C-alpha positions as CSV (number, residue, x, y, z in Angstrom):
1,M,135.7,46.8,99.8
2,T,137.9,44.4,101.7
3,R,136.3,41.1,102.7
4,T,137.2,39.2,105.7
5,I,136.8,35.4,106.0
6,S,133.6,34.6,107.9
7,P,133.9,32.4,110.9
8,L,132.0,29.7,109.1
9,L,134.3,29.8,106.1
10,A,137.2,29.4,108.5
11,V,135.7,26.2,109.8
12,L,135.1,25.0,106.3
13,L,138.8,25.5,105.5
14,S,139.8,23.7,108.7
15,L,137.6,20.7,108.3
16,M,140.1,18.6,106.3
17,S,142.2,18.2,109.4
18,A,139.3,17.7,111.8
19,A,138.8,14.5,113.6
20,C,135.1,14.1,112.5
21,T,133.7,11.3,110.6
22,P,133.5,11.8,106.8
23,T,129.7,12.1,107.1
24,T,129.9,14.7,109.7
25,I,132.5,16.7,107.8
26,K,130.3,16.6,104.7
27,E,127.3,17.7,106.7
28,C,129.3,20.5,108.3
29,Q,130.4,21.6,104.9
30,K,126.8,21.7,103.6
31,L,125.5,23.7,106.6
32,I,128.4,26.1,106.5
33,A,128.2,26.6,102.7
34,I,124.6,27.7,103.0
35,A,125.3,30.0,106.0
36,N,128.3,31.6,104.2
37,Q,126.3,32.2,101.1
38,T,123.5,33.8,103.1
39,V,126.0,36.1,104.8
40,A,127.7,37.0,101.5
41,D,124.4,37.7,99.7
42,T,122.9,39.8,102.5
43,E,126.1,41.8,102.9
44,D,126.2,42.4,99.1
45,I,122.6,43.5,99.0
46,T,122.8,45.8,102.0
47,N,126.3,47.2,101.3
48,D,127.7,45.3,104.3
49,R,124.5,46.3,106.3
50,Q,125.0,50.0,105.7
51,T,122.1,50.6,103.3
52,R,119.2,52.9,104.1
53,N,117.3,51.5,101.2
54,P,114.1,49.7,102.3
55,E,114.0,47.7,99.1
56,A,117.5,46.4,99.7
57,A,116.5,45.4,103.3
58,L,113.4,43.6,102.0
59,Q,115.6,41.8,99.4
60,A,118.0,40.7,102.2
61,A,115.0,39.4,104.2
62,K,113.9,37.4,101.2
63,V,117.4,35.9,101.0
64,M,117.2,34.9,104.6
65,E,113.8,33.3,104.1
66,E,115.1,31.4,101.1
67,S,118.1,30.3,103.0
68,A,115.9,29.1,105.9
69,I,114.0,26.9,103.4
70,T,117.2,25.6,101.8
71,L,118.6,24.8,105.3
72,S,115.4,23.1,106.4
73,Q,115.6,20.8,103.3
74,L,119.1,19.5,104.2
75,D,119.1,15.8,105.1
76,L,121.5,15.7,108.0
77,R,122.1,12.5,110.0
78,D,124.3,14.0,112.7
79,E,121.9,14.7,115.6
80,Q,123.8,17.8,116.9
81,L,124.0,19.3,113.4
82,Q,120.2,18.7,113.1
83,Q,119.7,20.8,116.2
84,Y,122.0,23.5,114.8
85,Q,120.1,23.3,111.5
86,T,116.8,23.8,113.2
87,Q,118.1,26.7,115.3
88,L,119.7,28.4,112.2
89,V,116.4,28.1,110.3
90,K,114.6,29.8,113.2
91,V,117.2,32.6,113.4
92,Y,117.0,33.3,109.7
93,Q,113.2,33.4,109.9
94,Q,113.2,35.7,112.9
95,H,115.8,38.0,111.3
96,A,113.8,38.2,108.1
97,Q,110.5,38.9,109.9
98,A,112.2,41.6,112.1
99,T,113.7,43.2,109.0
100,R,110.3,43.3,107.3
101,S,108.8,44.8,110.5
102,F,111.6,47.4,110.5
103,V,110.9,48.4,107.0
104,T,107.2,48.7,107.7
105,A,107.9,50.9,110.8
106,Y,110.3,53.0,108.8
107,E,107.8,53.6,106.0
108,N,105.0,54.4,108.5
109,K,107.4,56.5,110.6
110,D,106.3,54.5,113.7
111,K,109.2,55.1,116.2
112,A,107.9,52.6,118.8
113,Q,107.6,49.8,116.2
114,L,111.0,50.8,114.7
115,Q,112.7,50.5,118.0
116,Q,111.1,47.1,118.7
117,A,112.1,45.8,115.2
118,Q,115.7,47.1,115.8
119,Q,115.8,45.1,119.1
120,Q,114.5,42.0,117.3
121,I,117.1,42.3,114.6
122,Q,119.8,42.7,117.2
123,Q,118.5,39.7,119.1
124,A,118.5,37.6,115.9
125,S,122.0,38.8,115.1
126,T,123.3,37.9,118.5
127,S,121.6,34.5,118.3
128,E,123.2,33.9,114.9
129,R,126.7,34.8,116.2
130,E,126.3,32.5,119.2
131,L,125.1,29.7,117.0
132,V,127.9,30.2,114.6
133,T,130.4,29.8,117.5
134,K,128.7,26.6,118.6
135,I,128.8,25.2,115.0
136,N,132.5,26.2,114.7
137,Q,133.3,24.4,117.9
138,Y,131.4,21.3,117.0
139,C,132.7,21.0,113.5
140,L,136.3,21.5,114.6
141,K,136.3,18.8,117.2
């Protein structure tokens, strides 16, 4: 399996030349490291999101919930990064909950709930991508 560099990892590699304060750079690195690890772990568990195994999906949801806790415990001083931190915590929590709902609907063969959970997962994924873009832009300035 070929791995591509995640957008957050690209930011991390570029931070050394960024015009941010040393504190902001370190805080960006912390935030990005957690996000990158979350992506790597969930992709490994779910075979790059291709699994049909409900247990793997539940394990990925657990990783997202644990990452949300870890992120919420970061002590960030940069106000903008604090906002991104809060938003990312919320996205991981929403994604985890939607994943759990999806598994429940799948196991119960509830098509309506399954479609609703799929939409929630898609919304969380879209929010995550948009947030990553904002974090990238902020950390590269």
